[in-house]
TORKOL-481604 format. One line per field, with one value per atom (N, C-alpha, C): x, y, z negated; atom name; residue number from 1. Coordinates in nm, 3 decimals. Each point is the difference from the previous one (the first is absolute). Example, Ala and Ser with C-alpha at 12.3 -4.5 7.8 and 13.67 -1.06 7.14 Angstrom:
<atoms>
x	(1.319 | -0.089 | 0.090 | -0.035 | 0.082 | -0.077)
y	(-0.569 | 0.119 | 0.120 | 0.105 | 0.119 | 0.109)
z	(-0.780 | 0.000 | 0.000 | 0.072 | -0.006 | -0.073)
atom	(N | CA | C | N | CA | C)
seq	(1 | 1 | 1 | 2 | 2 | 2)
</atoms>
This chain:
<atoms>
x	(0.057 | -0.091 | 0.169 | -0.119 | 0.056 | 0.011 | 0.069 | -0.009 | -0.102 | -0.116 | -0.072 | 0.098 | 0.128 | -0.019 | 0.129 | -0.005 | 0.021 | -0.129 | -0.104 | -0.093 | -0.076 | 0.007 | -0.136 | -0.079 | -0.082 | -0.159 | -0.076 | -0.041 | -0.060 | 0.046 | -0.229 | 0.066 | 0.038 | 0.073 | 0.020 | 0.182 | 0.060 | 0.112 | 0.051 | -0.124 | 0.060 | -0.074 | -0.110 | -0.007 | 0.142 | 0.039 | 0.155 | 0.082 | -0.008 | 0.127 | -0.025 | -0.086 | -0.024 | -0.014 | -0.021 | -0.025 | 0.120 | 0.098 | 0.092 | 0.171 | -0.072 | 0.171 | 0.046 | 0.115 | 0.042 | -0.055 | 0.011 | -0.053 | 0.057 | 0.010 | 0.053 | -0.059 | -0.046 | -0.084 | 0.151 | -0.062 | 0.054 | -0.122 | 0.004 | -0.111 | -0.160 | 0.075 | -0.132 | 0.005 | 0.059 | -0.018 | -0.011 | -0.006 | 0.000 | 0.090 | 0.134 | 0.036 | -0.011 | -0.063 | -0.015 | 0.100 | 0.035 | 0.106 | -0.004 | -0.061 | 0.009 | 0.111 | 0.146 | 0.042 | -0.122 | -0.049 | -0.050 | 0.113 | -0.087 | 0.121 | -0.033 | -0.088 | -0.022 | 0.032 | 0.136 | 0.033 | -0.063 | 0.020 | -0.039 | 0.077 | -0.106 | 0.089 | -0.110 | 0.132 | -0.006 | -0.145 | -0.089 | -0.155 | -0.030 | -0.057 | -0.063 | -0.109 | -0.115 | -0.105 | -0.007 | -0.166 | 0.002 | -0.141 | -0.026 | -0.100 | 0.025 | -0.094 | -0.083 | -0.081 | -0.078 | -0.130 | -0.045 | -0.124 | -0.088 | 0.059 | 0.027 | 0.041 | 0.183 | 0.014 | 0.111 | -0.080 | -0.152 | -0.043 | -0.122 | -0.008 | -0.121 | 0.083 | -0.152 | 0.131 | 0.104 | -0.064 | 0.088 | 0.186 | -0.021 | 0.078 | 0.115 | -0.113 | 0.068 | 0.068 | -0.073 | 0.084 | 0.141 | 0.015 | 0.105 | 0.123 | -0.129 | 0.154 | 0.045 | -0.070 | 0.014 | 0.080 | -0.007 | 0.123 | 0.117 | 0.012 | 0.139 | 0.090 | -0.077 | 0.076 | 0.035 | -0.093 | -0.019 | 0.108 | 0.058 | 0.135 | 0.069 | 0.011 | 0.128 | 0.096 | -0.168 | 0.064 | -0.015 | 0.011 | 0.073 | 0.185 | -0.008 | 0.150 | 0.136 | -0.124 | 0.058 | -0.007 | -0.085 | 0.029 | 0.092 | 0.072 | 0.170 | 0.019 | -0.061 | 0.098 | -0.070 | -0.118 | -0.057 | 0.119 | -0.058 | 0.048 | -0.076 | 0.051 | -0.041 | -0.070 | -0.130 | -0.147 | -0.070 | 0.078 | -0.053 | -0.142 | -0.089 | -0.161 | -0.019 | -0.023 | -0.023 | -0.141 | -0.034 | -0.121 | 0.036 | -0.050 | -0.016 | -0.098 | 0.016 | -0.187 | 0.028 | -0.054 | 0.003 | -0.046 | 0.025 | -0.079 | -0.051 | -0.098 | -0.034 | 0.045 | 0.123 | 0.145 | 0.037 | 0.024 | 0.060 | -0.103 | -0.116 | -0.021 | 0.015 | 0.080 | 0.100 | 0.065 | 0.054 | 0.181 | 0.081 | 0.100 | 0.071 | 0.046 | 0.066 | 0.049 | 0.112 | 0.115 | 0.128 | -0.073 | -0.091 | -0.031 | -0.053 | -0.057 | -0.096 | 0.133 | 0.094 | 0.156 | 0.044 | 0.071 | 0.036 | -0.073 | -0.141 | -0.053 | -0.004 | -0.093 | 0.088 | 0.122 | 0.078 | 0.140 | 0.097 | -0.074 | 0.043 | -0.107 | -0.161 | -0.062 | 0.044 | 0.048 | 0.044 | 0.172 | 0.096 | 0.131 | -0.067 | -0.075 | 0.000 | -0.108 | -0.020 | -0.186 | 0.190 | 0.054 | 0.086 | 0.144 | 0.031 | 0.095 | 0.038)
y	(-0.112 | 0.088 | 0.168 | 0.152 | 0.093 | 0.092 | 0.062 | 0.006 | 0.136 | 0.048 | 0.125 | 0.127 | 0.026 | 0.134 | -0.075 | -0.056 | -0.096 | -0.051 | 0.099 | -0.027 | 0.124 | -0.055 | 0.152 | -0.081 | 0.100 | 0.016 | 0.042 | 0.134 | 0.064 | -0.031 | 0.001 | 0.025 | 0.130 | 0.079 | 0.096 | -0.007 | -0.077 | -0.070 | -0.094 | -0.072 | -0.100 | 0.003 | 0.121 | 0.058 | 0.061 | 0.090 | 0.108 | -0.062 | -0.151 | -0.053 | -0.081 | -0.053 | -0.092 | 0.042 | 0.172 | 0.188 | -0.020 | 0.077 | 0.026 | -0.002 | -0.133 | -0.060 | -0.088 | -0.120 | -0.030 | -0.150 | -0.004 | -0.226 | -0.051 | -0.100 | -0.131 | -0.136 | -0.060 | -0.094 | -0.160 | -0.130 | -0.158 | -0.077 | -0.100 | -0.124 | 0.012 | 0.011 | -0.002 | 0.087 | 0.121 | 0.147 | 0.094 | 0.147 | 0.143 | 0.067 | 0.043 | 0.135 | 0.149 | 0.001 | 0.143 | 0.135 | 0.017 | 0.107 | 0.169 | 0.078 | 0.157 | 0.034 | 0.033 | 0.045 | 0.189 | -0.034 | 0.169 | 0.035 | 0.138 | 0.110 | 0.097 | -0.083 | 0.048 | -0.021 | -0.189 | -0.050 | -0.051 | -0.134 | -0.108 | -0.097 | -0.062 | -0.177 | -0.083 | -0.069 | -0.134 | -0.072 | 0.012 | -0.011 | -0.137 | -0.085 | -0.087 | 0.004 | -0.118 | -0.015 | -0.045 | -0.040 | -0.177 | 0.052 | -0.087 | 0.036 | -0.222 | 0.021 | -0.157 | 0.019 | -0.061 | 0.046 | -0.101 | 0.006 | -0.173 | -0.039 | -0.005 | -0.078 | -0.073 | 0.018 | -0.130 | -0.112 | -0.006 | -0.034 | -0.035 | -0.064 | 0.039 | 0.074 | 0.013 | 0.085 | -0.127 | -0.133 | -0.081 | 0.025 | -0.053 | 0.037 | 0.135 | 0.104 | 0.105 | 0.067 | -0.046 | 0.077 | -0.103 | -0.076 | -0.158 | 0.126 | 0.024 | 0.116 | 0.084 | 0.037 | 0.162 | -0.009 | -0.130 | -0.036 | -0.074 | -0.020 | -0.083 | 0.125 | 0.138 | 0.071 | 0.134 | -0.026 | 0.094 | -0.027 | -0.107 | -0.115 | 0.038 | -0.042 | 0.065 | 0.164 | 0.068 | 0.120 | 0.088 | -0.077 | 0.029 | 0.007 | -0.148 | -0.056 | 0.152 | -0.001 | 0.137 | 0.109 | 0.044 | 0.177 | 0.095 | -0.102 | 0.089 | 0.009 | -0.031 | 0.002 | 0.173 | 0.033 | 0.180 | 0.027 | 0.129 | 0.096 | 0.058 | 0.162 | 0.041 | 0.092 | -0.045 | 0.039 | -0.023 | -0.098 | -0.103 | -0.027 | 0.010 | -0.094 | -0.104 | -0.138 | -0.094 | -0.018 | -0.024 | -0.101 | -0.124 | -0.081 | -0.164 | -0.035 | 0.027 | -0.118 | -0.128 | -0.094 | -0.111 | -0.010 | -0.116 | -0.008 | -0.152 | -0.061 | -0.160 | -0.069 | -0.001 | -0.111 | -0.041 | 0.168 | -0.058 | -0.106 | -0.031 | -0.061 | -0.172 | -0.041 | -0.136 | 0.050 | 0.157 | -0.023 | -0.089 | -0.074 | -0.043 | 0.136 | -0.033 | 0.127 | 0.040 | -0.074 | -0.025 | 0.101 | -0.008 | 0.117 | 0.130 | -0.016 | 0.044 | 0.168 | -0.085 | 0.121 | 0.041 | -0.133 | 0.086 | 0.103 | -0.014 | 0.143 | 0.110 | 0.019 | 0.057 | 0.116 | -0.090 | 0.059 | 0.078 | -0.085 | 0.048 | 0.140 | -0.020 | 0.160 | 0.118 | -0.075 | 0.134 | 0.030 | -0.050 | 0.033 | 0.046 | 0.003 | 0.044 | 0.165 | 0.020 | 0.109 | 0.110 | -0.045 | 0.013 | 0.115 | -0.081 | 0.056 | 0.181)
z	(0.001 | -0.031 | 0.043 | 0.077 | -0.015 | -0.093 | -0.136 | -0.030 | 0.013 | -0.040 | 0.001 | 0.050 | -0.057 | 0.133 | 0.155 | -0.062 | 0.150 | 0.133 | -0.055 | 0.125 | 0.069 | 0.111 | 0.043 | -0.029 | -0.012 | -0.064 | 0.083 | 0.077 | 0.019 | 0.170 | 0.097 | 0.115 | 0.046 | -0.038 | 0.028 | -0.004 | -0.057 | -0.012 | 0.164 | 0.050 | -0.001 | 0.195 | 0.005 | 0.074 | 0.098 | -0.133 | 0.028 | 0.104 | -0.092 | 0.031 | 0.127 | 0.016 | 0.114 | 0.177 | -0.079 | 0.177 | -0.099 | -0.026 | 0.020 | -0.022 | -0.022 | -0.034 | 0.069 | 0.020 | 0.095 | -0.023 | 0.116 | 0.000 | 0.072 | -0.044 | 0.070 | -0.036 | 0.145 | -0.066 | 0.042 | -0.026 | 0.024 | -0.009 | 0.028 | 0.018 | -0.093 | -0.098 | -0.101 | -0.121 | 0.111 | -0.175 | 0.116 | -0.036 | 0.034 | -0.113 | 0.005 | -0.113 | 0.038 | -0.096 | 0.064 | -0.126 | 0.027 | -0.128 | 0.012 | -0.096 | -0.059 | -0.051 | -0.001 | -0.151 | -0.030 | -0.081 | -0.090 | -0.112 | 0.122 | -0.009 | -0.152 | -0.071 | -0.161 | -0.040 | 0.025 | -0.107 | -0.048 | -0.131 | -0.043 | 0.038 | -0.099 | 0.054 | 0.079 | 0.034 | 0.133 | 0.014 | 0.070 | -0.065 | 0.151 | -0.054 | 0.107 | 0.043 | 0.055 | 0.019 | 0.183 | -0.043 | 0.084 | 0.084 | 0.060 | 0.117 | 0.106 | -0.091 | 0.071 | 0.054 | 0.101 | 0.080 | -0.072 | 0.068 | 0.081 | 0.056 | 0.144 | 0.022 | 0.020 | -0.141 | -0.080 | 0.027 | -0.114 | -0.060 | -0.058 | -0.087 | -0.064 | -0.138 | -0.079 | -0.218 | 0.017 | -0.027 | -0.076 | 0.066 | 0.134 | 0.080 | -0.046 | 0.084 | -0.047 | -0.121 | -0.030 | -0.215 | -0.024 | 0.099 | -0.021 | 0.095 | 0.096 | 0.133 | -0.159 | -0.070 | -0.013 | -0.140 | -0.090 | -0.057 | 0.006 | 0.163 | -0.009 | 0.044 | 0.062 | 0.072 | -0.091 | -0.125 | -0.104 | -0.065 | -0.014 | -0.072 | 0.065 | 0.125 | 0.096 | -0.034 | 0.109 | -0.085 | -0.185 | -0.062 | -0.132 | 0.021 | 0.044 | 0.002 | 0.065 | 0.096 | 0.097 | -0.041 | -0.077 | 0.052 | -0.105 | 0.043 | -0.088 | 0.202 | 0.059 | 0.106 | 0.117 | -0.151 | 0.160 | -0.003 | 0.043 | -0.091 | -0.024 | -0.165 | -0.098 | 0.018 | -0.028 | -0.007 | 0.149 | 0.078 | -0.002 | 0.012 | 0.140 | -0.008 | 0.139 | -0.033 | 0.051 | 0.003 | 0.119 | 0.007 | 0.103 | -0.059 | 0.100 | 0.029 | 0.127 | 0.087 | 0.037 | -0.074 | -0.012 | 0.131 | 0.153 | 0.124 | -0.065 | 0.095 | 0.002 | -0.012 | 0.052 | 0.003 | -0.105 | -0.144 | -0.110 | -0.071 | 0.060 | -0.120 | -0.007 | 0.200 | -0.062 | -0.035 | 0.029 | -0.038 | -0.095 | 0.010 | -0.160 | -0.047 | -0.145 | -0.090 | 0.085 | 0.028 | 0.049 | 0.171 | 0.084 | 0.146 | -0.124 | -0.150 | 0.047 | -0.074 | -0.031 | -0.069 | 0.091 | 0.100 | 0.124 | 0.093 | 0.003 | 0.057 | -0.106 | -0.162 | 0.002 | 0.017 | -0.070 | 0.027 | 0.156 | 0.058 | 0.210 | -0.041 | -0.007 | -0.002 | -0.063 | -0.144 | -0.080 | 0.027 | 0.056 | 0.101 | 0.102 | 0.050 | 0.088 | -0.012 | -0.083 | -0.055 | -0.030 | -0.118 | -0.025 | 0.019 | 0.130 | 0.124 | 0.067)
atom	(N | CA | C | N | CA | C | N | CA | C | N | CA | C | N | CA | C | N | CA | C | N | CA | C | N | CA | C | N | CA | C | N | CA | C | N | CA | C | N | CA | C | N | CA | C | N | CA | C | N | CA | C | N | CA | C | N | CA | C | N | CA | C | N | CA | C | N | CA | C | N | CA | C | N | CA | C | N | CA | C | N | CA | C | N | CA | C | N | CA | C | N | CA | C | N | CA | C | N | CA | C | N | CA | C | N | CA | C | N | CA | C | N | CA | C | N | CA | C | N | CA | C | N | CA | C | N | CA | C | N | CA | C | N | CA | C | N | CA | C | N | CA | C | N | CA | C | N | CA | C | N | CA | C | N | CA | C | N | CA | C | N | CA | C | N | CA | C | N | CA | C | N | CA | C | N | CA | C | N | CA | C | N | CA | C | N | CA | C | N | CA | C | N | CA | C | N | CA | C | N | CA | C | N | CA | C | N | CA | C | N | CA | C | N | CA | C | N | CA | C | N | CA | C | N | CA | C | N | CA | C | N | CA | C | N | CA | C | N | CA | C | N | CA | C | N | CA | C | N | CA | C | N | CA | C | N | CA | C | N | CA | C | N | CA | C | N | CA | C | N | CA | C | N | CA | C | N | CA | C | N | CA | C | N | CA | C | N | CA | C | N | CA | C | N | CA | C | N | CA | C | N | CA | C | N | CA | C | N | CA | C | N | CA | C | N | CA | C | N | CA | C | N | CA | C | N | CA | C | N | CA | C | N | CA | C | N | CA | C | N | CA | C | N | CA | C | N | CA | C | N | CA | C | N | CA | C | N | CA | C | N | CA | C | N | CA | C | N | CA | C | N | CA | C | N | CA | C | N | CA | C | N | CA | C | N | CA | C)
seq	(1 | 1 | 1 | 2 | 2 | 2 | 3 | 3 | 3 | 4 | 4 | 4 | 5 | 5 | 5 | 6 | 6 | 6 | 7 | 7 | 7 | 8 | 8 | 8 | 9 | 9 | 9 | 10 | 10 | 10 | 11 | 11 | 11 | 12 | 12 | 12 | 13 | 13 | 13 | 14 | 14 | 14 | 15 | 15 | 15 | 16 | 16 | 16 | 17 | 17 | 17 | 18 | 18 | 18 | 19 | 19 | 19 | 20 | 20 | 20 | 21 | 21 | 21 | 22 | 22 | 22 | 23 | 23 | 23 | 24 | 24 | 24 | 25 | 25 | 25 | 26 | 26 | 26 | 27 | 27 | 27 | 28 | 28 | 28 | 29 | 29 | 29 | 30 | 30 | 30 | 31 | 31 | 31 | 32 | 32 | 32 | 33 | 33 | 33 | 34 | 34 | 34 | 35 | 35 | 35 | 36 | 36 | 36 | 37 | 37 | 37 | 38 | 38 | 38 | 39 | 39 | 39 | 40 | 40 | 40 | 41 | 41 | 41 | 42 | 42 | 42 | 43 | 43 | 43 | 44 | 44 | 44 | 45 | 45 | 45 | 46 | 46 | 46 | 47 | 47 | 47 | 48 | 48 | 48 | 49 | 49 | 49 | 50 | 50 | 50 | 51 | 51 | 51 | 52 | 52 | 52 | 53 | 53 | 53 | 54 | 54 | 54 | 55 | 55 | 55 | 56 | 56 | 56 | 57 | 57 | 57 | 58 | 58 | 58 | 59 | 59 | 59 | 60 | 60 | 60 | 61 | 61 | 61 | 62 | 62 | 62 | 63 | 63 | 63 | 64 | 64 | 64 | 65 | 65 | 65 | 66 | 66 | 66 | 67 | 67 | 67 | 68 | 68 | 68 | 69 | 69 | 69 | 70 | 70 | 70 | 71 | 71 | 71 | 72 | 72 | 72 | 73 | 73 | 73 | 74 | 74 | 74 | 75 | 75 | 75 | 76 | 76 | 76 | 77 | 77 | 77 | 78 | 78 | 78 | 79 | 79 | 79 | 80 | 80 | 80 | 81 | 81 | 81 | 82 | 82 | 82 | 83 | 83 | 83 | 84 | 84 | 84 | 85 | 85 | 85 | 86 | 86 | 86 | 87 | 87 | 87 | 88 | 88 | 88 | 89 | 89 | 89 | 90 | 90 | 90 | 91 | 91 | 91 | 92 | 92 | 92 | 93 | 93 | 93 | 94 | 94 | 94 | 95 | 95 | 95 | 96 | 96 | 96 | 97 | 97 | 97 | 98 | 98 | 98 | 99 | 99 | 99 | 100 | 100 | 100 | 101 | 101 | 101 | 102 | 102 | 102 | 103 | 103 | 103 | 104 | 104 | 104 | 105 | 105 | 105 | 106 | 106 | 106 | 107 | 107 | 107 | 108 | 108 | 108 | 109 | 109 | 109 | 110 | 110 | 110 | 111 | 111 | 111)
</atoms>
C-alpha cells in the first residue's frame, strides 16, 4: 500500500497529469508523468478501466501495480506525479512482465 502522502487524490490531479504530463506506453500499461511546479512529494495514482476485466480482476491489477510502484517510487524526480493506466493485457501479465513494462515506461518519461 502506498502511504497517503504518496497518492494522487483528486480528479483535478489525475486530469492534469494525463493531459499535461509526458506519456510512455508498453504492452500492458501507459505511464504519465508530470513534475509539479509547486513542489511536494512524489505521488502516484492508478487508472484501471472496465476493459481490463471485472471488479475482481481490476482490483488485483491495481494491487499488483501499487506494489510495484511503491518499490520504484524513488526513481521518479522530486515532486513527480505519476499516473499508471492499465491496459487490458495487464490482466494476464505476470508480475515480472508488469515490472519490466513499468520500469521501461518510467525510464522513457523521466528521460
